[in-house]
N, C-alpha and C positions, 0 to 999 in steps of 0.2 A: 441626555439620556437616549434620545432617538438615535443619535450617531452610534452609541455603543450597542444598542439593540440591533441596528442595521448591520453593523460590523460583525457582531456575533452570529446573526442569522446567515450572512453571506459566508462566513468562515465555516459554520456547520454544514452549509450546503456544499461548499468546496470539498470538505472531507467526505461527505455522504455520496456525492454524485459519482465518483469513480467506483466506489464500493457497490452502489446500486447498479450501475452500468455493467460492472463485472459479474454480478449475480445474474442479472437479466440475460446477458450474452451467454453465460455458461448454461443457463436453463434452455435458451433458444437453440444453442448449438449442441445441446445434450453432452456437455463436457463435465467431468468431475471437478468440483471446486475444492482445491486443497487450500485451506485457510492457514497459511503459515505467517510468520511475523512480517514478511515482505508485503503480504497482502494489505497490511494496514500502514506500513511505513510511508509510502509515497502519498496516500491521501492525507495523512496527518502532517507530513512535511509540506504538502501543498497548502494546507490551512495556515501553517506557520509562515510560509512565504507570503501569503496574502496579507497577513497582519503586518509583516515587515515592510511590504511594498507600500502600505497605506501611510507609513511613517518616513519614507525616504525623502530626502531633500530633492527639490526639483532643479535640474540643471539649467532651466530657462534658455534652452537652445533657440527657441522660437517664441515669439509673442502670441502665437496662435494656439498653443497648447500648454496646459498647466499640469498635465498628468503623464508626461512621457516616461519618467522613471517608474511610476506606478504601473503603467501598462507594459513596459519592457520587462520588469521583473514579475509583477503579478499576473499579467495576461500571458506574456511570452513564456516565461519559465514554467508556469503551471500547465500550459498547453503542451509543451514538450514533455514534461513529466507524465501527464495523463496519457499521451500517445505511447510512450515507451512502456508505461505501466500496463496498459491494455494489451499491447503486443506480447509482453512477457507473460501476463496472466493467462492469456488465451493460447499461449504456446505457439504463436504464429512464427514461422521462420521467414523473416523478411530481410533481404540483404541491405547493406548500407545505402545503395543508390535508391532502392525502393522506399526505404524509410525517409530518405532525403526528399523524395517527391511527395510522399504521403503527408509529410509534416505541413506542407503549404495548405491543402484543403482542410486539414485538421485544425490548424491554428486560425484559419479563416472562419471556420464554423464556430469555434469557441469565441472569437472576437466579435462576430456578428451577433451571437447569442448574448454576449455581454452588453453590446451597444443597444440591443432591443430591450434588455432589462433596464438599462439606464434610462432609455426613452420612456418606458412604461412607468417607472417610479416617478419620473418627473411629471409626466402627463396626469398621473393619478394623485399628484400633490403629496406623495409620501416623503419624497426627498428631492432636493434640487440638484440636478447634475448638469454641468455645462455640456450641451449637445453640439457645440460649434467646432469641436476638435476630433470628430469621428475619424477622419482620415489619418490624423496623426496617431490616434489611439491604435488603429489597425496596423499602421506602419510600425509602431513601437512593439506591439504584440508579435508581429512577424520577425522583427529584428531580434527580439529577446528569445523567441523560440529557437531560431537558427543558431544564435549565440550559445545557448545552453546545449543544443544538439551537438555542435562541434566540440564544445568543452567536454561533453560526455564521451564522445567518440575518441578524442585525443587521450583522455584519461584512461579509457578502456584499453587502448593500444599500449599506453605506457605501463599499465598494471600487467597486461599480458606479457610484455617484453621483460618486465622486472621479475616475473615468475620463472622465466627460462634460465 
C-alpha cells in the first residue's frame, strides 16, 4: 500500500510541477498564460512515463546500479520534456545549440533534486532507496535526456521535410 501511495504522490507531483512552474514563471515574467491542450499534454505524458519507467526491466549492465532503465526513461526523458515544455510555454526562442547546452544544467538540476528526495525519504524512514548508485542514476538521467532530445530534433526535421 505504501508503494502505491508513494508512486501516486510522485506521479501527481510530476504532473503538477511543470504546471505550477509554468504559472509561476508566467506571473513573474508578466506573460499572458494561454491554457490550451498542449499546456496539459506534456505534464500528463510525464506522469505516464514515470509510471512506465517504474515497471521497466533492468538491463543489468553493471552490478553497481539497479535503476538504470528507470532513470534513463523516468529521469532523462521527463527532464528533456520539461525543458522543451517550459521553452515552448514561455515562448523563448532558443536555437538548437543553445537548447543542447541548456539541457545539461537542466537535467543535472532535475537529477540532483531527485537524488536529494531519495536521500530524504530514506533518512526519514518513509521508504528505503538504494543510495549507492547516485552517479549511475545521474549518468542514466543525462543519457536519457540527450537521447530523447536528439530523437525529438530528428523527428522535428523529418516532419518539416515531409510537409515540403
